[in-house]
C-alpha positions, 0 to 999 in steps of 0.5 A: 533365777533365770531370764528365760525358762523353756519347757520341752527338749524337742527340736523346737524348744532347743531351737528357740533357746538357741535363737534367744541365746544367739540374739542376746548372749547375756540372758540366763537360759534354762531348758527343762525336759521331762524325759531322760534324753532330749528329742525323744518324741516328735523330733526323734520319730519323724520321717527325717524329711527336709521340707521345701514349703510346697504345701502351705498357704502363702503368707501363713506361719508354716509357709514363711517359717518353712522356707526361711527355716529350710535355708537356716537348717541347710546353713546350720548343717553345713557349718556343723558338719551334719550330713544331709542330702538335698535329693529332691522329691516327686509328687505324683498324680495317679488319677485324673481327679488329682490333676487340677490339685497337682496344678494348684500345688505347682502354683502354690510352690511358685507363690511360696518362692520355690525355684526350679519346680518342674512339671513331669509328664508320665514318661518324665516321672520314670526318669526320676523314679523308674518304678513309679506309676502316675499320670503327671508329677512335679519334681521339687528340688528343695526337698531333702533328708537329714537326721533331726536327732543329730540336729537337735543334739547339736543345738543342745551342745551349742546351748550348753557350751554358751552357758545355758542349763539343761535339766532332764527327767523333770516334769513341770507340774505347776507355773505360778505367775507373779507380777514380774516373774513366774515360778516353774515348779517341777516334780524335783525343784522350782525355778524363778524365770522372767519369761516362760516359753512352753514348747511341750509338744504333745503336752503343750496344751496341758502346760498352757492350761497351767496359766491360761484358764480358757484355752480354746485348743486341745492337742489330739494325738495322731499316730503315723505308722510306717513299714520299711522296704526289705533290703532287696526291694530298696531299689524300687525307690530312689529318693522321695515319692509323694502322692497328691495330698487330699486338700481337706485332710491335714496329712500328706498320705502314705509315701516313700522316703529314703532315710538319712539313717539308711533304708526306705520307709513307706507310710505313714497312715494317720490314726487317733492315738489312744494315749498322747505318747502312744507309739503302739496300737496297744498303748492306751491311757483311758483318761487321755483317750476320754479327754480326746473323745470328749473334746467338742472340736474332735467330735466335729472333726470325727463327724466330718472325716469319719470315712477317711478316719475309718480307712486310715484305721483299717490300714493300721490293722490290715497290711494288705490294705496298707500295701494297696495304698502304696501300690497306687504309687509303685504297683510292683510293691508286694505285701511281703516286701514290707517289714514293720517299721516305727511309728511317730505321734503328731501333736495336732491342735484342734480348736473347740469349734471343730477345726484341726489347726492348720498353722503354727499357733503361738499364744502370748500371755503375761510372763509366758509364751505358749507354742500350742501347735507346731506339727510338721514342718516344725523340724525343718522350720525349727530355727525360723520358729525359734527366731520368731519366738525369740523376737517375741521374747526379746521385746520383754527384756 
């Protein structure tokens, strides 16, 4: 019998368990992960950026939790001697039509409480990134890099040290909701819990449907593919270089990221993954793909964004097209400067009526809290999201 059972051993599940444990150490906490290691999916395959909160709608869960989470994460890394680097980033407008959007971003950053944002002229851009091409830009000092797998492993270490139980290689197959508790059934065992918290990432909607009959969202997996700069070309990028994002599309566009583990990544694009954990183009699960394509909300999204989607897919199969997109920011980049990098899959919730859910989505049920949308900046925000969920959880005890 546990007080709280958390499903999902990514950074959000671990941070949630940690914040509950911190707030009420007497609670018995269990965390269940289907893989044989923690933090294998979104946590272990993201770009390692510490986000500042620049992009998010003021007052949204993303904005509030990103900015709060940023400060909590920095403090946590300092306390636990996890290396990080607040190197800052530049956002670059390369076309006239992007200048008003860049101005809007600057205002939004100020509304979200970011300090020392700096507008950059064409000449000033070169001071930060000598090889960049742009008309104007913004310097964001709060952005940094970190290895989120190390952060997640430290969360797990503290959890276990203080009495939490972590079960690996167990897949949740059923949740029986009873009057005052739930039974969580896995492929190996079953556990009673007063409260179940679903942080299952790419499968969060599937887990939610074990207790919610009319769930109005579905996770649509989008793969982001990266290239790496060859060692001898890493001098072209000092820190982080981003384009002005398309306000109608929930992805940031291809950018350059100096990595905490070393090297420079270029990307990602954003293409529909043909299975939920489809890290390669050849990874196909027909049942999961059919499920995505049949979802009415996805059909509406596809109808609205088909041009953008087609160009993203084209870039996925054409290194030349990918290079061309990168050349908007750094014209010196050549196709043979790039080697194939990794890929991540983003769990993007899509509502039935055709919206890509733009904010974190936390749904409360009897004996269950479902985290149904926690894409980027969830890693940066993890301790703040964990605190938000912990406050909802502790009302039940």
